[in-house]
N, C-alpha and C positions, 0 to 999 in steps of 0.2 A: 255653726252653735254661738258663736260671739254675738255676731249682728243680732240672731235673732233676741236674743238678751238687751242689747243697745238699745233697738226698738220698742222693746217693753217696757225699760227703763223708761224712756223719752217718752212715751205715751201715760205714763203715769202709774205704773204698773205698782200695785201698795208696797209688796218687799221691796222693792228696790228706791223707797222714799225713808228719810228720816224726818221726822214731826212735818209731813207733808213737801218736804224740799228735797229736790234729787241735788245730791252734792256727788264730786267727787270720789268720794270714800264709797258713800251708798250705793253707784252705780257699781264700783269696782266689785263691793260685798256681793251686790244680788247679780253681778254676770260670772265671777268665780264660781258661787254656788250653782248658778244656773248650766255653765259651761261644763263644771264637772260632772254634774248628776246625768245628763246627757249623754256627754261622751263614755261616761262608765256604762252606760245601756248599752252604745256600740261595742264594746270590747276597749275603746282606746280613750285610755282616760288623758284628760287635758287639763291644764292649769293656765290661765291667765297669768301674767307677770305685770305689776304697774312698776313705773320707773316715775318718780317724783323728786321735784328738788323740793330739799328743804325747806318748808316756808309754815309760817304758825295760821291758826286759821280752816274754814274749808272754805272749799271755792263750789258756788252755788250754780248749777247748772240749768236749775227748774225750779219753779214755784206754782205747787199746784193746793193754794190753799183756794183762790179763787176760780170760778170755772172760767170757762176759756171763751165762751159765749154768753151775754148777756140776753135771760129770756125775754126780758118785758122789749128789747131790740129784735125780736125773731118774731113778726107778726105772722102765723102761719093763716089767717082767714084772712088774711090781706093778698095773699099770693097761695092759693088751694093747690094742695099736689093734684097734677091731672096724669102721670104716668109714675112707674117706679121702675129701674134696670137692676139688675145684682148680677153680681157673676161669682161664681165660687169656683175654685182650682182644688183639685184634689189628687195628687200621683197618682198612677195605677201602672200596672204592668200590661201589657196584652195578654199575655199569659195568662192573667188571674180571670178574663172575660172569656178568650178562648181556650177554656182546659181540652179540647177536643183535637188543637193542633198539638204533634208531639216532634215537629220538624218542624225548623225556621227557614226553611231556603225558598219562602215568598217572594213575590214582590212588596214592597211596601202600601200599594194602593190596593192590591189584594189584603195585606193586612186591616189595613185601615178601614176598607169596605166592611170586612166582617167584623170588625169590632165593633165599628157604628152600627152595624143589622142586630146585634149581639146587647146592646149596652141596656136596654129598656128591661131585658129580661134579669141582665146582670144587678140594677140598680134598681127595680123592680119594688123591696121594701121602704130603699130611701126615697124613692119618688110619692109614693105615699104617703109619707110621713113628711113631705114639702107639704104635700098636696093640702094636709090636713092645717098642716100652719099658715099655709097659706090663706085657706079657709076661714082659720080661727081670727090670725092676726089683720085680714085686710076685710072682715066681717060679709062675707061669701058665705051664700048658703052652700054646703057640699056636693050637692048637685051641679053647681055651676061651676067646679071644680074639677079639670079630669084629667088623667094621666092618660099620655098619647106614644105609645112605642118609648122613646127616650127625653121624653118631657112633658111638661105639664102646661096646658091651658088653663087660663080664668077670666074674666070679663076685663077687658084691655089691657091683656100682658098676657106672656108668656116664658117658661124656664125650660131649656133643653140640654142635655148633655150630650158630648160628640167627642168623640179622639182628631 
């Protein structure tokens, strides 16, 4: 939980910044609030502890006042995008997909095959939403974007879900 809050703060999460600066104090306040809220939702409250040597001033960890990439130096016309790859991870449980299996004395290979065979049905609504987003964001006609089994195909690319 703390690592998740730390990564968010280092990426410039607005609630972690003080006047667009990430300081040790603002990081601790953000992480403490985030960890406490998330851990309470799991029923096991955790409170981070900070040990700091006494000294004056703020220790600045990051300055988010200026963009990290200067857009004038990023000429997309000089290097057009020819392909797009993306990956998404979503934790799930086998029994969420295979609700018909009540006992778990099957081989790993069997369960993997059964889960992959049923993923299209399990993610049907999400894949439909993603197909619409791909069509909209990449300016494809909706007829060019197809949901097939546990994946989406579109001109020049595809997206699939596998266990």
